[in-house]
Structures are given as structure tokens and as C-alpha cells.
N, C-alpha and C positions, 0 to 999 in steps of 0.2 A: 283317323286312320291315315299314311302319308297318300299324298295327292299322288293317285292314276293307279290306287287299288283298287278294288271292286266294293262295293257296298253294302253292307248288313248289319241290321240293326241288333242290339243286344237281346239273346232268346231268338232269335230266329233258326230255322230249319235250313240251313244249304243245302242243296246236291252241286255235287260237281261232276263237270262230265268233260274228261279230258282227253285230247287229241292233236296229232297236226294238222286235223280237217283241211285235207290237202285233196282234191277239194271239199270244201262242207257241203251235203245232200241234204234232198228229204228226208231219207234212213234218220239221221242227226234231228230234225226238227222232230218228225215220229216220237222217238222214245225221249227226247224232252218232254215234248205235249204228254207223254206217257206218264214220264215218271211225274211231273204236278199234279196228275190225277191221282196216281196211285200210292205215291210214297209219302203222304203229308208234308211237302215240302212249301217251304214261304218263297223261296227263289230257286234258281238254278244261276250257276257260274259257266259257261265254255272255256276253259283254259286251255287257251291255243302253245302247245306248247312250241317253244325252240327246234326241236326234233326229236326224233324218234327214237333213245337207244337202241331198239330192236329192228329198226329197219336202216338198212345200208344206203340206202339215198338220202342226199339231202330234204326237206320239204322246199316247197314255192318262199318265195322270199312272207317274213311275218307279216307284212304292212299288207302286204293281199290276201295273205289269207283271213287275216282280222276284217278286212272290207268286205269279203267276200260270206264271210259268219254273219257278218251283223246286215245284209242285205238280204241275205234267207232266212235268217231268226228275230223273226219281230215279234215281241210280246213281252209285255210290261215287269213281269217277273223275270226273265230272262236275261242276264249281263255278257256280254264276250268279252274277256279280260286276257290279258297277257301276263296274268299275275307272275305265272311261272318263272318267267324273264325275268322278271322284276325281283323273284325271291332269290334266282341264280341258281334254281336246282335244274336235276335232269331227271332223276327217281321219283318217281309217286310217295313213298314210304317217306324220303327229303322233306317232297313240297306240305303235305300233309303235316307233319311236326314241324314247321316255320307258321303254315297255316293256324295251326292249333294255338300257335303260342300269340300270334300277329289278330287272333280273335277268339280269346279266352272264354268267350260268351256267345260264343256260336257254336250250335249245330253241325257237324259236315258229313253228309252222306257222300259215297263216293256211289257214282252211274256206271255202268258198263255195259256194253251189248252183249251176249252170250258167248258173240265170238271172240271178245278177250278173255273169258272165264275160262273160255275150253285152252288157252295158253298162261295162263294166269300164273300159274307154278313157275314160269320161267322169268317173272321179273323179281328185278332186286329187292329184295326182301319182303318179297309177297306176303309172308307170314303176318311181317310185324304190322303189313296194310290189314289185315282181315281183322289181327288183335286191335285196331286201333279205331277204324268206323265202321258204323253199319253198310253193309254194300248192296245195293240196289241192281237187280241184273234184269234185260229186259231182253227178251228172245228176238232174234232175228232170222231170217227162213235159212230153214235148213240146221241151225244150229243147236236147236233146243236140248237135243236131248244128247249131244256129243257133252254140251257143256254141264248138262245134270250128271255124269258121269267122268267126269273131268279130275286130275287128282289133285284140287283144290278145294272141288263138290264133295270130295270122300273124306278127307280130310277136316275138313268145316263141318260133315254131316247133321252132328248134332246141333249145329247153332242156325241151321236152314228153319228158315218160318215157312207155316204154309204160304203160298201166295193169296189167298182171302186174307191173311191176315197183314199183307203187303202195309198198309196206313200205318200200322203199330210198329214200322221199320226202325223208324229216329228214335223210338221213345224206351229203350233201353240200351245198356251197354255193348262192346264189340266184344268177339265175333258174334255179328247179327246179320245173316244175309237174306235174301229173300229170290227167285226166278219169275216173273213173272213173263207170262206169253198176253200178245194179244194180236189185233190185225198188222199187220209188217209189210212195210215197204224193201223191197228188193233192190236196193241202191248201193252201190258199193266205193268208196273214194278210186281204189284201184281201177275197177271197174272204165269209170268216168275219164279217169288219165289214160286208158289206153283205146280208151275212142276217141279221145283225141282234144276232148270237150274242155279240159281244163291241161295245160302245156306249162311246163314251171319254166 
């Protein structure tokens, strides 16, 4: 694999948690550890995005966000990466396509908070994403019900695995998704920015 790209051995199952991480917080760490525990993953990559197409404001500098991520997320099976910037992709569907070409023997699982599932139908080529990789959704405060009723959840209701089978999520072809709830951390990047904890 090219220098600077994240590491994964053939046959491994890698969870992908994408986001602007502007700033990263305990909620991100919590869903990462929960995903490692529940979805049968070998590794998780935090994919720090160059910019979110759905957000108007440009995020803080990439180097600063990467450094903050590495400071808060310390785990031997979690890697903080700028692979999207290296691949030159802006949209998740594109990123997945290129990652699967670059790592043909790795199984990828897309990870997201339930708040993302609620607006997932607004993402570019969201159906392609659903058809490409299994998706593990982790509930955050107040979002679980709305996520379960979201357009994406309704369209793909037949592909939903019960939470008790979450460990089997990577074992079958997409579309395949599950929504799990656990103890939750009520922190958001927006709130931290508004509180002045993280200034751009």
C-alpha cells in the first residue's frame, strides 16, 4: 500500500468512521469503542475529511484536526487517517469505491451515528453506499427513534439486522445494516464550537 495510507492486512474487517471531527470529542471515542465491541471489527479508521459537502463552513485546518483526533483516540486498533485527502475524494460513495480498489481483500463496514442515518437520504449517491458496504449505526441521545423512521431506514427495512445479530454485520453482502443502542455520550462538535472550546 502507498506510503501514508492506513494499514490493514488481507482478510481484515475494517470499520470506517468518517467525519470532519471539528473538534473530535468523547462521543466519537465512545461510538468507536462500542463499534469495535459489537460489530466484529478488527480495526477502525477515523477518516478525517477535508471538508463536509453538507456543511457551509470550512472546518478547522486538517493538521489541527488530525492532531486533536490522535490525542483523544488512543487505541491499538484505531488509526486516524487523512485517506480521503490522499484519494482526492469528497463524497463517501467515491471514497468507498477507491478504498475497495486499493484494498481488494479487506472487508469494510461504514460506521455512523444515528443522527447521520436520519439525514442519510440527503447524501450524494446514498443508495450506492447502502448497496456497497454493510452499515453499523450507533445511537446517540435523542436520535434513535428518528433514525429508525428515516427515509433510508424505511427504504432498506428488509436489509436490517436485529441488534442482537450485530456481530454478524460484516458476514454478508450489502445492503445490510443494523442500529444499536448503548450507553451514550451527549457531546457534539457543534456544541463544543459554540461553547468556544474549539475555535477555528
